[in-house]
N, C-alpha and C positions, 0 to 999 in steps of 0.2 A: 773203533774208536780212531784212528787215523783219519778214516775219510770225514766222521764227525768235527773232526781240528781243522781239516782241509774246508771245507763246507763253510763252519761257522768260529773260526779261529778261537775255539772255547773248547775245553773239557776239565773244566773246575769241577767238583764234585757236585755243587749246588744246582750249578748249571746244569748239567746232565742228570740229577732228581726231578728237574723240573721237567726240561725240554726230552731225556730221553730216560724214561726212569727204567726201563726193560735192561739197557745198557750197562747202568750204573749199579742195579741190581745183581746184573752175570757177573760183573767183576770182583764185586766183591763178594760174590757168592763163592768163587772160583779159585781167585787169590787169596781169599782170607782179610784185605786189606786196600783199599784205593791205591794207597801209596806202591802196591803190590802191583797192581792190575796196569797201573800209570808205566812202570818200569818195564813189566813184559808186553806193554805197545811200542815200547822205546822210548818215555818219556823220562826226564829227568823231573820227578817229585818237586825238589828243591826249587828249580828252575821256574816251574810251572806257576808255582805259587809268588813269584816275584811280583811284583807287583810295581807301576811307575811310580816313580818318588814324585811330589810336589816340593820344589822349593819357594825361597817368597816372589822372586822374578818370575817363576813360569805362571805363580798363580795369578799373579799381577796381570802378567799378559794374558792370559785365558778370560780373567775378568773383562778385562780391556775389549778383547776380541767379540765377547759375549753382547757387551753393552754394547758393541757397533753395529752388531747384528739385531739389535732391537731384543733383545731375548730378556726375559723375564729373571730377574735376578731376586726377586723375593728369598727371604729363608725358606718358607716352606716348600716352595717351590723346587729349590736348590738341592733341600734335602733329599726330597720325592726323586728328582730325578737325576743328580749330580753328587751323588752321596760324597765320593771320594773327595771331589775340589771343596766340595761343603766342608768336611770333618777336617782336611788338610788346611783349609784356610783358618779354621776356628783354631786348631791346633799353633801354628803358625804365628796367628796376629791376635789371638786371647777373644777374637770375638766374631761374628760375623760381618758386624758393623765397621769394626777396624782395618776388617779386609778390603770392603769397598771404598771408605777411605782412602786406603795406602793406594787400591788402583786408581784413585781420582773421580770414584763416582759417587755421586751424592744422590740423596734420598728423595722421590720426588711424591707428591699426593698423588695417592691411587685416582684413578677416574671417578669410579663407582664409589657412592656416598656409604659411609658406615650405615649401620644398622644404628649403634649403641653410640650414647654419646661420650662416653669412655673413648672408644674408638676415633672417634672425631678428634677429640683432645689428644692423644696420642700421635695422631696423624699430625695434628698442628703444632706437636711440640718438635718433632723430628725435623719440619721445614723449619720451623723459628733456628731451632740450636746446630742445623746445616750451614756450615758456611758456603757462602755465594761465590763463586768462580767470576772472574771479570775475564771477558776475552780482549 
């Protein structure tokens, strides 16, 4: 388990179940619970569960950095690839759009055309409702 932690930096149960199922199964089988297996390997289960917290400033800075790198900031993409940031943003700002606005990021009309009339109308509404920034 220590070798996995050194190489991958992760010994979360879900990660091991997906990437090292034999290691996880043996740990639970031998020690009865995953927490006991972590303790036997010299890890503190409570500290291992602690995840980085996202405050408003950290969220805004991360979103601005992602914008500067021209990374996609669409809700679907963020939910799929940056779930912790997405959920923390919604919790702190009430919605994904509010988080983007707080970071000074305005929505843009996607380059590809929508296949439905409703999608086109929604896109136009978003552009019209978004305040423009003057340089």
